[in-house]
C-alpha positions in Angstrom: 0.9 -16.3 24.6 3.7 -13.9 23.8 2.9 -14.5 20.2 -0.9 -13.7 20.7 0.0 -10.4 22.6 2.1 -9.1 19.7 -0.9 -9.8 17.2 -3.2 -7.6 19.8 -0.6 -4.7 19.8 -0.3 -5.0 16.2 -4.3 -5.8 15.1 -5.7 -2.8 17.0 -3.5 0.2 15.5 -4.5 -1.4 12.3 -8.1 -1.4 12.9 -7.5 2.4 14.0 -5.8 3.2 10.6 -8.0 1.5 8.5 -11.0 3.5 10.1 -8.9 7.0 10.5 -5.3 6.5 8.8 -3.6 9.0 6.7 -2.2 8.4 3.1 1.1 8.0 1.7 1.6 10.3 -0.9 4.8 9.2 -2.4 3.8 5.5 -2.7 0.1 6.5 -3.9 1.9 8.4 -6.9 3.5 5.0 -7.7 1.7 2.3 -6.7 -1.9 3.7 -6.2 -3.9 3.8 -2.9 -1.7 2.6 -0.3 -2.0 3.3 3.2 -0.1 3.3 6.4 -2.1 0.4 7.3 -1.3 -1.6 4.4 2.2 -2.1 6.1 1.3 -3.1 9.4 -1.4 -5.5 8.0 1.6 -7.3 6.2 3.4 -7.6 9.7 0.4 -8.6 11.6 -0.2 -11.4 8.6 3.9 -12.4 9.2 3.2 -12.9 12.8 0.1 -14.5 12.5 1.7 -17.4 10.4 4.3 -17.5 13.2 1.4 -17.9 15.6 -0.4 -20.7 13.5 3.0 -22.8 13.2 2.7 -23.2 17.0 -0.8 -24.8 16.5 -2.5 -22.7 18.8 -6.0 -23.6 19.9 -8.9 -22.0 18.0 -12.2 -22.2 19.5 -15.6 -22.6 16.8 -18.7 -21.3 16.6 -22.2 -21.6 15.7 -23.0 -19.0 13.1 -25.3 -16.5 13.4 -27.7 -15.3 10.5 -25.8 -12.0 10.6 -22.2 -13.9 10.6 -23.8 -16.1 7.7 -25.3 -12.7 5.7 -22.0 -10.6 6.1 -20.3 -13.6 4.8 -22.9 -14.1 1.8 -22.5 -10.3 1.6 -18.4 -10.1 0.9 -18.8 -13.0 -1.2 -21.3 -11.1 -3.6 -19.1 -7.6 -3.5 -16.0 -9.7 -4.3 -17.3 -12.0 -6.9 -20.0 -10.0 -8.8 -17.3 -7.6 -10.2 -15.2 -10.3 -11.7 -18.3 -11.4 -13.6 -18.9 -7.5 -14.6 -15.4 -7.4 -15.8 -15.3 -10.7 -17.7 -18.9 -9.5 -19.6 -18.6 -5.7 -19.9 -14.6 -5.5 -20.0 -14.6 -3.3 -17.6 -10.9 -2.0 -16.3 -9.2 -4.1 -13.5 -8.6 -1.3 -11.5 -12.5 -0.6 -11.0 -12.1 -3.5 -8.6 -9.0 -3.0 -6.7 -11.1 -0.9 -4.2 -13.3 -4.2 -3.4 -10.2 -6.3 -2.9 -9.9 -4.5 0.4 -12.4 -7.0 2.0 -10.0 -9.4 2.3 -8.0 -7.5 4.5 -10.9 -6.5 6.6 -12.0 -10.2 6.7 -8.4 -11.1 7.6 -8.2 -8.9 10.3 -11.2 -10.5 11.7 -9.7 -14.1 11.9 -6.7 -12.7 13.5 -8.9 -11.4 16.3 -10.7 -14.5 16.9 -7.6 -16.4 17.4 -6.5 -13.7 19.4 -9.4 -13.6 21.6 -11.1 -16.9 21.1 -14.9 -15.3 22.1 -13.9 -14.0 25.2 -11.6 -16.6 26.5 -8.1 -15.4 28.1 -8.9 -11.5 27.3 -11.1 -9.2 27.9 -11.9 -8.2 24.5 -14.8 -5.9 25.9 -12.4 -3.7 27.7 -10.5 -3.2 24.6 -13.1 -2.4 22.7 -14.3 0.1 25.2 -10.7 1.8 24.9 -10.5 1.8 21.3 -13.7 4.2 21.0 -12.6 6.3 23.4 -9.4 7.0 21.7 -10.9 7.0 18.2 -13.4 9.8 19.3 -10.7 11.8 21.2 -8.7 11.3 18.4 -11.1 12.8 16.1 -11.8 16.0 18.6 -8.6 16.9 18.7 -8.3 16.8 15.1 -11.8 19.1 15.1 -10.7 21.5 17.5 -7.5 22.0 15.9 -9.7 22.7 12.1 -11.7 25.2 14.1 -8.7 27.0 15.7 -7.8 26.8 11.7 -10.8 28.4 10.4 -12.6 30.7 12.7 -9.7 32.1 14.4 -7.0 32.3 12.0 -4.3 29.8 13.4 -1.8 28.8 10.8 -2.4 25.5 9.5 -0.8 22.7 12.2 1.5 19.9 10.6 -0.6 17.0 10.7 -2.8 18.6 8.7 -0.7 18.5 5.3 0.0 14.4 6.8 -3.9 14.0 6.5 -4.6 15.9 3.7 -2.0 16.6 0.8 -2.7 19.2 -1.4 -2.9 17.3 -4.1 -5.2 14.8 -2.9 -9.1 14.8 -3.2 -10.8 15.1 0.3 -13.5 17.6 1.9 -12.9 21.1 1.3 -9.2 22.7 2.6 -7.7 20.5 5.4 -11.1 18.7 6.0 -13.1 22.0 6.3 -15.8 23.3 4.1 -18.3 26.1 5.0 -18.2 25.4 8.7 -18.4 21.7 8.4 -15.6 19.8 9.8 -14.3 15.9 8.8 -12.0 15.7 11.2 -9.1 13.5 10.6 -11.9 10.9 8.6 -11.1 12.8 5.0 -14.8 13.0 4.4 -18.0 14.6 6.5 -19.5 11.4 6.4 -16.5 9.4 8.0 -16.8 11.6 11.1 -20.5 11.5 10.7 -20.3 7.7 11.3 -17.6 7.5 13.9 -19.5 10.2 15.9 -22.8 8.7 15.4 -21.4 5.3 16.6 -19.6 7.2 19.7 -23.0 8.8 20.5 -25.2 6.3 20.8 -22.5 3.6 22.1 -21.9 6.0 25.3 -25.7 7.1 25.6 -26.8 3.1 25.5 -23.7 2.2 28.1 -24.8 5.4 30.0 -28.0 4.0 30.6 -26.7 0.4 31.6 -23.7 1.8 33.7 -24.2 5.2 35.0 -21.0 6.2 34.6 -19.7 9.5 34.1 -16.9 8.4 31.5 -19.9 7.5 29.3 -21.3 10.8 29.8 -18.1 12.6 28.8 -17.9 10.7 25.8 -21.7 11.3 24.9 -20.9 15.0 25.1 -17.8 14.9 23.1 -19.4 12.6 20.2 -22.2 14.9 20.1 -20.4 17.9 19.8 -18.2 15.7 16.7 -21.7 14.8 15.2 -22.8 18.8 15.2 -19.5 19.6 13.6 -20.3 17.6 10.6 -23.4 19.6 9.6 -24.9 15.9 8.6 -28.4 16.1 9.0 -29.2 12.8 8.8 -27.2 11.6 11.6 -28.1 14.8 14.1 -31.6 14.2 13.6 -31.8 10.6 13.6 -29.5 9.4 16.6 -31.0 11.5 19.1 -34.5 10.1 18.2 -32.8 6.4 18.3 -31.3 6.8 21.7 -34.6 8.1 23.2 -36.6 5.5 21.7 -34.0 2.9 23.1 -34.4 4.5 26.7 -38.3 5.1 26.4 -38.7 1.1 25.7 -36.3 0.0 28.3 -37.8 2.1 30.9 -41.3 1.0 29.8 -40.2 -2.5 30.4 -38.2 -2.2 33.3 -38.9 1.2 35.1 -34.9 1.1 35.4 -34.9 5.0 36.1 -33.0 5.9 39.4 -31.2 9.1 40.9 -27.3 8.2 39.4 -29.1 8.3 36.5 -31.3 11.3 36.8 -28.2 13.1 38.2 -26.2 12.4 34.7 -29.3 13.4 32.8 -29.4 17.0 34.3 -25.5 17.2 33.9 -25.8 16.2 30.0 -28.9 18.5 29.5 -26.9 21.4 30.8 -23.3 20.3 29.1 -25.7 20.2 25.9 -27.3 23.7 26.6 -23.8 25.0 26.8 -22.4 23.3 23.9 -25.2 24.2 21.6 -24.4 28.1 22.2 -21.0 27.4 21.3 -21.8 25.8 18.0 -24.6 28.3 17.2 -22.3 31.1 18.1 -19.6 30.0 15.9 -21.9 28.5 13.0 -20.3 25.2 13.4 -22.0 22.4 11.4 -23.5 25.5 9.7 -26.3 25.6 12.5 -26.6 29.5 12.5 -28.0 28.8 8.7 -30.7 27.3 10.7 -32.4 26.8 7.4 -30.7 23.8 6.3 -32.4 22.4 9.3 -35.9 24.3 9.1 -36.6 22.6 5.8 -35.9 19.0 6.8 -39.1 19.7 9.5 -40.8 21.6 6.7 -40.2 18.3 4.8 -42.0 16.0 7.5 -44.4 18.7 7.7 -45.1 18.1 3.9 -44.6 21.1 2.8 -41.6 20.7 0.2 -40.3 17.3 -1.5 -37.6 15.4 -0.6 -35.6 15.9 -3.6 -36.3 19.4 -3.1 -34.6 19.6 0.0 -31.8 16.7 -0.7 -30.7 17.7 -4.1 -31.4 14.1 -5.1 -33.9 12.4 -6.8 -33.5 12.3 -10.8 -30.3 13.1 -11.4 -28.3 11.5 -8.8 -30.7 8.4 -8.1 -33.3 8.1 -10.9 -31.0 8.3 -14.0 -27.9 6.4 -12.5 -30.6 3.5 -11.6 -32.1 3.4 -15.4 -29.0 3.7 -16.9 -27.7 0.7 -15.0 -30.3 -1.4 -16.3 -30.2 -0.4 -19.6 -26.9 -0.4 -20.4 -26.0 -3.2 -18.4 -27.9 -6.3 -17.1 -31.0 -6.9 -15.8 -29.1 -7.6 -12.4 -27.2 -3.9 -12.8 -23.9 -3.4 -13.5 -22.4 -5.9 -11.5 -18.7 -3.2 -11.4 -18.7 -0.5 -9.0 -21.7 1.8 -9.7 -19.2 4.6 -9.0 -17.2 3.8 -11.8 -20.1 2.5 -14.3 -22.3 5.3 -13.8 -23.1 8.3 -12.4 -22.4 9.2 -8.6 -24.9 7.7 -6.2 -24.6 8.8 -2.6 -27.0 6.3 -0.9 -25.6 3.1 -0.5 -29.1 1.1 -0.8 -29.6 2.5 -4.2 -25.7 1.8 -4.7 -26.3 -1.8 -3.9 -29.5 -2.0 -5.9 -27.8 -0.6 -9.2 -24.8 -3.0 -8.9 -26.6 -6.4 -8.2 -30.6 -5.9 -7.4 -31.4 -7.5 -4.4 -28.6 -9.6 -3.7 -26.0 -7.4 -2.1 -28.6 -4.9 -0.9 -31.1 -7.9 0.9 -27.5 -9.5 3.0 -26.3 -6.2 3.7 -30.3 -5.3 5.6 -30.0 -8.8 6.9 -26.5 -8.0 8.5 -27.5 -4.6 10.1 -30.8 -6.1 11.4 -29.3 -9.0 12.8 -27.2 -6.9 14.9 -29.9 -4.1 16.1 -32.1 -6.9 17.3 -29.3 -8.8 18.8 -28.0 -5.6 20.7 -31.3 -4.7 21.6 -32.8 -7.9 22.8 -29.5 -8.3 25.2 -30.0 -4.8 26.4 -33.9 -5.3 27.3 -33.2 -8.5 28.4 -30.4 -6.8 31.1 -27.5 -9.4 29.9 -23.8 -8.8 30.8 -21.2 -7.5 28.2 -23.0 -4.2 28.3 -20.3 -2.9 26.2 -20.5 -5.4 23.1 -24.2 -5.1 23.4 -24.3 -1.5 23.2 -21.7 -1.5 20.4 -23.3 -4.2 18.0 -26.2 -2.0 18.3 -25.1 1.5 17.7 -23.0 0.7 14.9 -26.2 -1.3 13.3 -28.0 1.7 13.9 -25.8 4.4 12.5 -24.7 2.2 9.3 -28.1 1.6 8.5 -29.5 5.5 8.8 -26.3 6.5 7.3 -26.5 4.3 4.1 -30.1 6.3 3.3 -27.9 9.4 2.2 -24.1 8.1 2.3 -22.2 5.4 0.4 -20.4 4.5 3.1 -19.5 0.7 2.8 -17.2 1.8 -0.1 -14.8 3.1 2.3 -12.8 1.2 5.0 -14.7 2.9 7.8 -17.8 1.3 7.1 -16.3 -2.1 6.3 -14.3 -2.2 9.2 -16.9 -1.0 11.6 -19.6 -3.7 10.1 -16.8 -6.6 10.4 -16.1 -5.5 13.9 -19.9 -6.0 15.0 -20.6 -8.9 13.4 -17.3 -10.3 14.9 -18.3 -8.7 18.4 -21.7 -10.7 17.8 -20.1 -13.6 17.0 -17.8 -14.0 20.0 -20.1 -12.6 22.5 -22.6 -15.6 22.0 -21.9 -18.1 19.6 -18.4 -19.4 20.7 -17.8 -23.1 21.3 -14.7 -24.5 22.3 -13.1 -26.9 20.1 
């Protein structure tokens, strides 16, 4: 039991650093893309082996479709690039980033050993605290970036820690034209964390009616606005409203306690919006960025005109992949083989036709449906259900305009959500 607790205290920091950890500049110079979590992961593997020597009780499960889909998804992501290297003579370093999936999957096995479903330790409680810590850390970092850019504060010491001068990242110290990346290095990463935090807390607020969820919702919404990511800013509130409408229509669960929190939320968001617009956080004072989206919805402009995507960023890489490589696509990582593609759906399509894309979609839809069904049916474990639904929804939406699954944050969130689904519903003791 003591060894499992040691695993617990190492595993969660590894997850945190995989999502929002800094680089190790000195080692990057000699060994490539080395991160702090790589060292903790080695320690985690050592302790894990010690635990296994003691022959602990390991729980088995009946796999859900999403679990099988993510297994096939990871297998194709790892195997197809090897085929591409052999067929096209691509450099081996094109493949090194994909190997980090092995760390993520190994971490899921460690969590399964620690928690064994929900037997012995409270996974829900730990997951809830983890999301709070992750969101608060981003809030502190964005607050410091705001002080640096808007109020001319000197750069804080941890800026250089996360954004070394020579390292490519988003803008200067994670700030670019009033859009903020927090400690995620890129705006897309902060959009992912804040979007999940927003939906997670909003769904929990509707179920648990706790002030802590209301506060987390407000903080996450502020972080969402600071990214200036129109995809998550416009989609996340719509998704939350749709979920609430459906549940209310089915069960009529509105009550006085929830209405009080709703009015507090409206007031807080109103005050927050005043500050956001006055400081032009997320470039909201430049409202044409958002007005043009509504113009597109009304049919006034094309999607290519409002996004800068289309022929150059989407159509040309697709044509290049199928003309210069195989009928399946590039097989290797398309970001190396063809021009930049910033939609993961098209990225997966260019790499391997329908194979990677179909497994990814099945995984996302399985998470969304399982979480939504549990919430509608008023199942227990609201934290896990909210996490599954929010993670599946945000990853599914952001994948339209962001390539999140080639980075560790997207990989870790997807794997943790599938682990949650597996632990929640399909545990069967040996």
